[in-house]
DRENKE-82850 format. One record per residue (C-alpha): residue number from 1; x, y, z. Coordinates in steps of 0.25 Angstrom, whole numbers. Layout:
<pt n="NUM" x="X" y="Y" z="Z"/>
...
END
This chain:
<pt n="1" x="0" y="-70" z="-177"/>
<pt n="2" x="12" y="-69" z="-168"/>
<pt n="3" x="9" y="-56" z="-163"/>
<pt n="4" x="-4" y="-61" z="-157"/>
<pt n="5" x="3" y="-72" z="-150"/>
<pt n="6" x="14" y="-62" z="-145"/>
<pt n="7" x="4" y="-52" z="-140"/>
<pt n="8" x="-5" y="-63" z="-133"/>
<pt n="9" x="7" y="-69" z="-126"/>
<pt n="10" x="13" y="-55" z="-122"/>
<pt n="11" x="0" y="-51" z="-117"/>
<pt n="12" x="-1" y="-63" z="-109"/>
<pt n="13" x="13" y="-61" z="-103"/>
<pt n="14" x="11" y="-46" z="-100"/>
<pt n="15" x="-2" y="-49" z="-93"/>
<pt n="16" x="4" y="-60" z="-84"/>
<pt n="17" x="16" y="-53" z="-80"/>
<pt n="18" x="10" y="-40" z="-77"/>
<pt n="19" x="-2" y="-46" z="-69"/>
<pt n="20" x="-11" y="-34" z="-71"/>
<pt n="21" x="-23" y="-40" z="-63"/>
<pt n="22" x="-24" y="-41" z="-48"/>
<pt n="23" x="-35" y="-51" z="-48"/>
<pt n="24" x="-28" y="-65" z="-49"/>
<pt n="25" x="-40" y="-71" z="-57"/>
<pt n="26" x="-40" y="-60" z="-67"/>
<pt n="27" x="-25" y="-61" z="-69"/>
<pt n="28" x="-26" y="-76" z="-71"/>
<pt n="29" x="-38" y="-75" z="-80"/>
<pt n="30" x="-31" y="-65" z="-89"/>
<pt n="31" x="-19" y="-74" z="-89"/>
<pt n="32" x="-28" y="-85" z="-94"/>
<pt n="33" x="-35" y="-77" z="-104"/>
<pt n="34" x="-21" y="-72" z="-110"/>
<pt n="35" x="-17" y="-87" z="-111"/>
<pt n="36" x="-31" y="-89" z="-118"/>
<pt n="37" x="-27" y="-78" z="-128"/>
<pt n="38" x="-13" y="-84" z="-131"/>
<pt n="39" x="-20" y="-98" z="-133"/>
<pt n="40" x="-30" y="-92" z="-143"/>
<pt n="41" x="-19" y="-85" z="-151"/>
<pt n="42" x="-11" y="-98" z="-151"/>
<pt n="43" x="-23" y="-106" z="-156"/>
<pt n="44" x="-26" y="-96" z="-167"/>
<pt n="45" x="-11" y="-98" z="-172"/>
<pt n="46" x="-13" y="-112" z="-171"/>
<pt n="47" x="-25" y="-111" z="-180"/>
<pt n="48" x="-18" y="-101" z="-189"/>
<pt n="49" x="-7" y="-111" z="-191"/>
<pt n="50" x="-16" y="-122" z="-193"/>
<pt n="51" x="-9" y="-130" z="-183"/>
<pt n="52" x="-21" y="-136" z="-177"/>
<pt n="53" x="-32" y="-145" z="-182"/>
<pt n="54" x="-46" y="-142" z="-182"/>
<pt n="55" x="-49" y="-151" z="-170"/>
<pt n="56" x="-37" y="-144" z="-163"/>
<pt n="57" x="-42" y="-130" z="-166"/>
<pt n="58" x="-56" y="-134" z="-160"/>
<pt n="59" x="-50" y="-140" z="-148"/>
<pt n="60" x="-42" y="-128" z="-145"/>
<pt n="61" x="-54" y="-119" z="-148"/>
<pt n="62" x="-62" y="-127" z="-138"/>
<pt n="63" x="-51" y="-126" z="-128"/>
<pt n="64" x="-50" y="-111" z="-129"/>
<pt n="65" x="-65" y="-109" z="-128"/>
<pt n="66" x="-66" y="-118" z="-115"/>
<pt n="67" x="-54" y="-110" z="-109"/>
<pt n="68" x="-62" y="-97" z="-112"/>
<pt n="69" x="-75" y="-102" z="-106"/>
<pt n="70" x="-67" y="-107" z="-94"/>
<pt n="71" x="-62" y="-93" z="-92"/>
<pt n="72" x="-76" y="-87" z="-94"/>
<pt n="73" x="-81" y="-96" z="-83"/>
<pt n="74" x="-69" y="-93" z="-74"/>
<pt n="75" x="-71" y="-78" z="-76"/>
<pt n="76" x="-86" y="-79" z="-72"/>
<pt n="77" x="-84" y="-87" z="-60"/>
<pt n="78" x="-73" y="-78" z="-55"/>
<pt n="79" x="-82" y="-66" z="-58"/>
<pt n="80" x="-94" y="-72" z="-50"/>
<pt n="81" x="-85" y="-75" z="-38"/>
<pt n="82" x="-78" y="-62" z="-38"/>
<pt n="83" x="-92" y="-55" z="-38"/>
<pt n="84" x="-96" y="-64" z="-26"/>
<pt n="85" x="-84" y="-61" z="-18"/>
<pt n="86" x="-86" y="-46" z="-20"/>
<pt n="87" x="-100" y="-47" z="-16"/>
<pt n="88" x="-96" y="-55" z="-4"/>
<pt n="89" x="-85" y="-44" z="-1"/>
<pt n="90" x="-96" y="-33" z="-2"/>
<pt n="91" x="-105" y="-40" z="8"/>
<pt n="92" x="-94" y="-43" z="17"/>
<pt n="93" x="-90" y="-29" z="17"/>
<pt n="94" x="-104" y="-24" z="19"/>
<pt n="95" x="-105" y="-33" z="31"/>
<pt n="96" x="-92" y="-28" z="37"/>
<pt n="97" x="-96" y="-14" z="35"/>
<pt n="98" x="-110" y="-16" z="41"/>
<pt n="99" x="-104" y="-23" z="54"/>
<pt n="100" x="-93" y="-12" z="55"/>
<pt n="101" x="-104" y="-1" z="54"/>
<pt n="102" x="-113" y="-8" z="64"/>
<pt n="103" x="-101" y="-10" z="74"/>
<pt n="104" x="-96" y="4" z="73"/>
<pt n="105" x="-110" y="10" z="75"/>
<pt n="106" x="-113" y="2" z="87"/>
<pt n="107" x="-125" y="-5" z="81"/>
<pt n="108" x="-119" y="-19" z="80"/>
<pt n="109" x="-116" y="-20" z="96"/>
<pt n="110" x="-130" y="-16" z="98"/>
<pt n="111" x="-135" y="-26" z="89"/>
<pt n="112" x="-127" y="-37" z="95"/>
<pt n="113" x="-133" y="-33" z="109"/>
<pt n="114" x="-147" y="-34" z="104"/>
<pt n="115" x="-145" y="-47" z="97"/>
<pt n="116" x="-138" y="-54" z="108"/>
END
């Protein structure tokens, strides 16, 4: 029992101190998930020691469930916004590349003269 607690806390500390992720969102998300694991292990220990009533166990279970659902929603939203940003960056990059090619080839000044 205590080995699981020790491993979960040790993993939490090592991950937090080593900061293996460059993306700040991913780092914060991983940190929250590690805390979720620690809380789950603590909850299991409380149930095993029979230190909670049945109503308390249900409330803690519901709290852990809503926390997990919130994390799923956060990941879904962040994934969509990241994809949207990448799509915008690609469109912006294509536009910059196209205007650079047109400027260097001399087509853009000729087009401007005909438009004005």
